[in-house]
C-alpha positions in Angstrom: 164.4 96.3 246.9 164.5 96.2 243.3 168.5 95.7 242.4 170.1 97.5 240.0 172.8 97.3 237.1 175.2 100.0 235.4 174.4 99.9 231.7 176.4 102.3 229.3 175.2 103.3 226.4 177.5 103.9 223.3 175.2 105.0 221.1 174.9 108.7 223.2 178.2 107.3 225.6 175.7 108.1 229.1 175.4 105.5 231.3 172.1 104.2 233.1 170.1 102.5 235.6 168.4 99.5 234.2 167.0 96.3 236.9 168.5 93.6 236.9 167.3 91.3 234.6 165.9 93.3 232.3 165.7 92.5 228.6 167.6 94.5 226.0 164.1 95.8 225.1 163.7 97.0 228.7 167.1 98.8 228.4 166.2 100.3 225.6 162.9 102.2 226.7 165.3 103.7 229.7 168.3 104.9 226.9 166.2 107.8 226.0 167.5 107.3 222.5 165.8 106.9 219.3 166.3 105.1 216.3 164.1 105.3 213.2 164.4 101.6 212.2 165.5 99.8 215.3 166.2 98.9 217.6 166.4 95.0 215.5 169.4 94.3 217.9 172.3 94.9 219.9 176.3 94.7 220.2 176.8 93.8 224.5 180.0 93.7 224.9 181.0 93.5 221.6 178.8 90.3 221.0 175.4 90.4 219.4 172.0 89.6 221.2 168.6 89.8 220.2 166.1 92.4 222.1 165.0 88.9 224.0 168.8 89.1 225.7 168.6 89.9 230.1 171.5 92.0 231.5 172.4 90.5 234.7 176.2 92.2 235.4 177.0 96.0 234.0 177.5 96.0 230.6 178.2 98.0 227.5 175.1 98.3 225.1 175.5 99.6 221.1 171.5 99.4 219.8 172.1 98.9 216.5 169.1 98.9 213.4 168.3 97.7 209.6 171.3 99.8 208.7 174.0 97.7 210.5 174.6 94.3 209.1 174.0 92.7 212.1 170.3 94.4 212.0 169.6 94.1 208.6 170.1 90.2 209.1 168.0 90.1 212.3 165.2 92.5 210.3 165.6 89.5 207.3 165.7 86.0 209.7 162.9 87.6 210.9 160.8 88.1 207.8 161.9 84.5 206.5 160.3 82.8 209.7 157.1 84.9 208.9 157.1 83.9 205.3 157.7 80.3 206.4 154.8 80.9 208.7 152.5 82.3 206.3 153.2 79.1 203.5 152.8 76.9 206.6 149.0 78.7 207.1 148.2 78.2 203.5 149.9 75.0 202.4 151.2 72.5 205.1 152.9 69.9 205.0 154.4 72.7 202.1 158.2 72.2 202.7 159.7 75.8 201.9 163.8 76.2 201.6 165.2 79.6 202.0 167.7 80.0 199.2 170.5 81.5 197.7 170.5 85.8 197.7 170.1 87.4 194.0 168.5 90.5 192.8 169.0 92.3 196.2 166.3 90.0 198.2 166.3 86.2 198.4 165.0 82.8 196.2 162.5 81.3 197.6 161.9 77.1 196.6 158.2 76.0 197.2 157.2 73.0 196.9 153.8 73.1 196.2 153.3 70.2 194.1 152.7 72.2 191.2 154.2 75.6 189.7 154.0 78.6 191.6 151.9 81.3 190.2 151.9 84.7 190.9 148.8 84.1 192.0 150.5 82.0 195.1 153.0 85.0 195.3 149.7 87.6 195.9 148.4 85.5 198.8 151.3 84.5 200.5 152.3 88.5 200.5 148.5 88.9 201.9 149.1 86.4 204.7 152.6 87.5 205.5 150.8 90.9 206.2 148.3 90.2 208.6 150.7 88.2 210.8 152.5 91.6 210.3 149.3 93.8 211.3 148.4 91.4 214.1 151.2 92.1 215.8 152.6 88.6 217.3 155.1 87.9 219.8 158.1 86.7 218.6 159.1 84.4 221.8 162.2 82.6 222.8 163.1 79.4 224.1 165.5 77.7 225.0 165.9 73.4 225.5 167.8 71.1 225.5 169.2 69.6 222.5 168.0 66.1 222.9 164.3 67.9 223.4 164.7 70.5 219.8 165.4 67.1 217.9 163.0 65.3 219.0 160.3 68.5 218.6 161.8 69.1 215.1 161.5 65.0 213.9 157.8 65.4 214.8 157.3 68.0 212.5 159.0 66.2 210.4 161.4 68.9 209.8 164.7 66.8 209.0 167.3 69.6 208.0 167.0 70.6 211.1 167.1 67.8 212.9 170.2 66.2 210.8 172.1 69.6 212.0 170.9 69.5 215.5 172.2 66.0 215.4 175.5 67.3 213.9 176.3 70.0 216.3 177.2 68.6 220.1 175.4 70.9 221.7 174.0 70.7 225.2 171.1 73.3 225.1 170.0 74.8 221.7 167.5 78.2 221.0 164.3 77.5 219.2 161.8 80.5 218.4 157.4 80.5 218.0 154.6 82.7 216.5 151.6 81.9 217.4 152.8 77.9 218.4 154.6 77.7 214.6 158.0 76.8 215.7 161.4 77.5 214.2 165.4 77.5 214.8 166.8 80.4 213.2 171.0 80.8 213.5 170.9 84.1 215.1 168.9 86.6 216.8 164.8 87.7 215.7 162.6 90.7 216.1 160.3 90.5 219.7 157.2 91.3 217.3 156.0 90.7 214.0 154.7 94.5 214.0 158.8 95.3 213.3 158.8 94.5 210.0 157.6 97.6 208.4 158.4 97.2 205.2 159.0 93.7 202.3 158.2 92.7 198.9 157.2 89.3 197.5 157.4 88.4 193.6 156.8 85.2 191.8 160.7 85.1 190.2 161.5 82.2 188.1 159.7 79.2 189.1 159.6 80.4 193.0 159.1 83.5 194.8 161.7 86.1 195.4 161.6 87.6 198.9 162.6 92.1 198.9 164.0 93.3 202.2 164.6 97.2 203.1 167.9 99.0 201.5 170.7 99.6 204.4 171.3 102.6 202.3 168.1 103.9 201.8 166.0 102.2 204.6 162.5 103.2 204.1 162.9 102.1 200.5 163.5 98.2 199.4 167.1 97.3 197.7 166.5 97.9 193.9 165.3 94.5 192.0 168.5 93.9 189.6 168.2 91.7 186.5 170.8 88.5 187.3 169.6 85.6 185.1 173.0 84.5 184.2 174.5 85.1 188.5 170.8 82.8 189.1 171.9 80.9 186.1 174.7 80.0 188.2 173.2 79.2 191.7 170.9 76.6 189.7 173.3 74.9 188.0 175.2 73.9 191.3 171.8 73.0 193.2 171.8 70.4 190.3 175.0 69.3 191.5 173.9 69.0 195.2 170.9 67.0 193.8 173.3 64.3 192.3 175.4 64.0 195.5 172.0 64.4 198.3 173.9 67.8 199.7 171.9 70.6 200.3 172.5 71.4 203.5 175.4 71.6 206.4 173.9 68.5 208.0 174.1 66.5 204.9 177.9 67.3 205.0 178.6 66.6 208.2 176.7 63.3 207.8 178.9 63.2 204.9 182.1 63.7 206.1 180.8 61.1 209.6 180.5 58.6 207.6 184.0 59.4 205.8 183.1 59.9 202.5 184.7 63.2 202.9 187.8 61.9 200.0 185.3 61.0 197.6 183.3 64.9 197.9 185.9 66.3 197.3 187.2 64.7 194.0 183.9 64.9 192.8 183.6 68.3 193.9 187.2 69.4 192.0 186.1 66.8 189.0 183.3 69.2 188.7 184.8 72.4 189.2 187.3 71.4 186.3 185.2 70.3 184.0 183.1 73.6 184.0 186.5 75.8 183.4 187.9 72.6 180.5 184.6 74.1 178.9 185.0 77.8 179.7 188.2 76.7 177.6 186.4 75.2 174.9 184.0 78.2 174.5 186.9 80.7 174.0 188.5 78.2 171.5 185.4 78.0 169.4 185.3 81.6 169.7 187.4 82.8 166.3 188.5 86.3 166.5 189.2 86.5 170.6 192.7 88.4 171.7 191.6 88.7 175.5 190.7 86.9 178.4 189.8 89.1 181.2 188.7 87.6 184.4 187.1 89.3 187.5 185.5 89.0 190.7 185.6 89.9 194.4 187.9 90.0 197.3 189.3 86.3 197.7 186.8 84.9 195.1 190.1 82.9 194.3 190.6 84.7 190.4 194.5 84.0 190.6 194.0 80.4 190.7 191.5 80.1 188.5 193.1 82.0 186.2 195.7 79.5 186.1 193.4 76.5 186.4 191.4 78.3 182.2 195.4 79.1 181.3 196.2 75.1 181.1 192.9 74.4 179.7 193.8 77.1 177.3 196.8 75.2 176.3 195.3 72.0 175.7 193.4 73.7 173.0 196.2 74.9 171.0 196.0 78.4 173.0 199.4 79.9 174.3 197.9 82.4 177.6 199.9 85.2 178.2 199.4 87.5 181.1 199.5 90.2 181.5 199.5 92.2 185.0 196.6 95.6 185.6 198.9 96.0 189.0 201.9 97.4 186.3 199.1 100.2 184.7 198.5 101.5 188.0 199.2 106.0 187.6 201.8 107.6 190.0 200.7 107.8 193.7 199.9 111.3 193.7 197.5 111.5 190.7 195.6 108.8 192.1 192.0 109.9 193.2 191.0 109.8 196.1 187.9 109.2 198.3 185.6 110.5 200.6 187.7 110.5 203.4 190.7 111.9 201.6 192.8 108.9 201.2 194.6 107.2 197.7 191.5 104.7 196.2 193.3 102.4 194.7 190.4 100.5 193.8 189.1 103.8 191.8 189.1 102.8 188.0 190.8 105.5 187.2 193.5 104.8 189.4 194.6 102.8 185.9 196.4 104.3 183.2 193.2 103.6 180.6 194.6 105.6 178.0 198.1 103.4 178.2 196.2 99.9 178.8 194.4 100.8 175.2 196.5 102.1 173.5 198.6 99.3 174.1 196.1 96.8 173.8 195.6 97.7 170.5 199.3 97.9 169.1 199.3 93.9 170.2 196.2 93.2 168.4 197.3 95.2 164.9 200.6 92.9 165.8 203.0 95.5 166.7 205.3 95.3 169.7 205.1 97.0 173.0 207.2 98.0 176.2 204.8 97.2 179.6 204.8 99.3 182.3 206.0 98.3 185.5 204.6 99.4 188.9 207.2 100.0 191.1 205.2 100.0 194.7 208.0 101.5 197.4 208.4 105.1 195.2 204.4 105.0 193.7 205.6 105.5 190.3 205.1 103.8 186.8 208.1 102.8 185.3 209.3 101.3 182.0 210.0 97.4 182.6 211.7 96.5 179.5 210.1 94.1 178.9 208.8 93.3 175.2 205.7 91.9 174.3 204.2 90.9 170.4 200.9 88.5 170.5 201.8 85.5 168.2 199.5 84.0 166.1 198.3 81.3 168.7 198.2 84.1 171.6 196.1 85.6 173.5 196.4 88.2 176.6 194.7 86.8 180.0 194.3 89.5 182.3 192.8 89.0 185.7 191.3 92.2 188.1 188.4 93.5 190.2 187.8 96.3 187.2 187.4 93.3 184.2 184.2 93.3 183.4 184.1 97.3 183.2 183.2 98.5 179.9 185.3 101.6 180.8 188.7 99.5 180.8 189.0 98.8 177.6 186.6 101.4 175.6 188.4 101.2 172.7 188.8 97.2 171.8 186.1 96.0 169.8 184.0 93.3 172.2 184.5 90.7 169.4 188.0 90.2 170.4 187.4 89.9 174.2 186.2 87.2 176.8 185.0 88.0 180.2 184.7 85.4 183.2 182.6 86.8 186.3 184.8 84.4 189.6 183.0 84.2 192.5 182.5 82.1 195.7 179.1 81.5 195.3 178.1 79.2 198.6 175.4 76.9 197.6 175.3 74.7 200.7 172.4 76.0 203.5 172.4 75.6 207.0 168.8 74.3 207.0 165.8 74.9 204.7 165.3 78.4 206.3 168.7 79.6 207.3 171.4 80.5 204.0 174.3 81.3 204.6 176.2 84.4 203.1 178.7 84.1 200.3 179.6 87.3 201.7 181.4 84.9 204.8 182.9 82.2 202.6 185.2 85.0 201.2 185.9 86.9 204.6 187.0 83.5 205.9 189.0 83.2 202.6 190.9 86.6 203.3 191.1 86.2 206.9 193.4 83.1 206.6 195.0 84.6 203.4 195.8 87.9 205.0 197.5 86.4 207.9 199.7 83.5 206.2 200.9 85.9 203.2 200.8 89.7 204.3 201.0 89.0 208.5 197.5 90.7 208.5 195.8 89.9 211.9 192.0 88.2 211.7 191.4 91.6 213.5 192.5 93.7 211.4 191.3 92.3 208.4 187.8 92.0 210.0 188.2 96.0 210.1 188.9 96.6 206.6 186.3 94.8 205.2 183.5 97.2 205.0 185.7 98.8 202.8 186.4 96.0 200.8 182.4 95.2 200.3 181.8 99.1 199.9 184.4 99.0 197.0 183.3 95.9 194.9 179.4 97.0 195.1 180.8 100.1 193.6 182.8 98.3 190.6 182.5 94.8 190.8 178.8 94.0 191.2 177.1 96.0 188.8 179.6 94.6 185.9 178.8 91.0 187.2 176.3 90.1 184.3 178.9 91.6 181.8 180.5 88.3 181.7 180.3 85.6 178.7 181.1 82.5 181.3 180.1 82.5 185.3 182.8 80.2 187.5 181.7 79.4 191.1 185.0 79.1 192.7 183.1 78.0 196.1 184.0 74.2 197.0 180.6 72.4 198.7 183.0 70.5 201.2 185.3 74.4 201.5 183.9 75.3 204.7 184.7 72.3 206.5 187.9 72.3 205.5 188.8 75.9 206.0 187.5 75.9 209.1 190.7 74.1 211.0 193.1 77.7 210.0 190.1 79.8 210.7 188.7 79.6 214.2 192.5 79.7 216.5 192.6 83.1 213.9 188.8 84.7 215.5 190.1 83.1 218.7 193.0 86.2 218.7 190.5 89.0 218.1 190.7 90.6 221.2 187.0 91.1 223.2 187.8 94.6 223.8 187.6 95.5 220.2 184.6 95.8 217.7 186.1 93.4 215.4 185.4 90.5 218.5 181.4 90.6 217.3 181.9 89.6 214.1 184.8 87.0 215.0 182.2 85.8 217.5 180.0 85.3 214.7 181.8 83.5 212.2 183.0 81.3 215.4 179.5 80.2 216.5 178.7 80.0 212.8 182.0 77.6 212.4 181.3 75.5 215.5 178.1 73.7 213.0 180.8 71.6 210.9 182.7 69.1 211.2 186.0 69.4 210.4 187.8 67.2 206.7 192.1 67.7 207.2 193.3 69.9 204.7 195.3 67.0 203.4 193.5 65.5 201.5 192.7 68.6 199.0 195.2 68.0 196.1 198.0 70.5 195.4 195.8 72.1 192.2 192.8 72.9 194.1 191.2 76.4 194.1 191.4 76.2 197.9 195.6 76.1 197.9 195.6 79.5 197.4 194.3 80.6 200.8 195.1 77.9 202.7 199.0 77.3 201.1 200.9 74.1 199.5 199.5 74.9 195.7 201.8 73.6 192.8 200.9 76.5 190.8 203.2 80.0 191.8 201.6 83.2 192.4 
């Protein structure tokens, strides 16, 4: 008699019985639920698993579609796999690297020994569609890591060999489509036919792989122009090529050989040189009265502001900081979000008329009394602090809205220099697995929130989707307005923050939804060898999150 197990389906809160050893694909067929754009993966006892996963004990299962972050990641990884197989079929032994997220897609670096053409993009796109139309199964295999290393070494895939050699894991999972083998961090779909929508276009000197929008899954994400952002990524790749450090395998090798102090020194020097270059550009522009610094959460805006102020002083300019937080309107006048809660990230939570009035007066040479916001009472008050700008003084202002033209609508644009700061992770897991820049910032925020705000990792993870929604609304649409972009991510960063992040993530209880994200981040961090925090200088931007900074916050 066939043994069965009980499974609670969280999508409809119904309990079903399934054969012991059934795959999640089988369980979905028995569940009676219908997901238009799924299922792609599932949350099983608050851990995300692929649909290949087999259940042998009583479980709680929530099926995920492409509108969920986990579902979107699994769909995207599966597209990467099909793209890599298509390139292998057409151009072998050409090397392909799935690189940076840009323009609502992913930049693909195709090394075919000549410039990539429009015809190449069309040829690869058609081959991808053929693979999808063939409804090929995506097989999941588990083997010893030693055997996986030998297999990928024979396939001349050095980035995967380096990564697997440094993990210390006994077993490794890999996938294959029609005999083409590859390794991916995270689950994949079970069949190529599930990839219902994608785009592939020529993009600069490579390709842009486009994926469905999470908000509108029947449409591709809108292709936005991010020329400046792409330029910053390419600039950092040039630095990485000089250092010979493109993947986590490379980073782990540097750490193992004891070269991390030199890597830290070079990375910090490169970052300081970039900040100095921005200060030089500000000094050379005549008539600049104000520097605005914007960036998403945990991008390191505050330290960027302080280090830029030092470099401005070197150029004979005295920076005068003012805080946008002091320009909040009274709390009872604050706009509310769709849930009816106060939306403190809304642009109109700031007193824009007062801000523009005072900026205009300051640039005229007048004296103003700055406001002070009392967070305990939620009211704007007079501070008693008077300010008049001297001949060599400029205002330095940081905040999430700093690049929004409406913030300073009454100030001539030639009096403003705008800086966009963000942690743009350029190190890859391997050539077919990128590291989301949002993961870097989330790890920073988890550490900072616990250290300075007594907020648990569970609570930070719970709030993160709301933070991301605010960034998508108020920050990212304006990033290309910047006169200069500054990448605050360090090449060695993940190896340093690992030691502080892991204990906090391990405290997230298994019986809460946030455990799925904590588990994913922990799994990712275990690929990385640690660097002691003591090797980081007190002026490092990372000290804003780790503690021990020589700057006062």
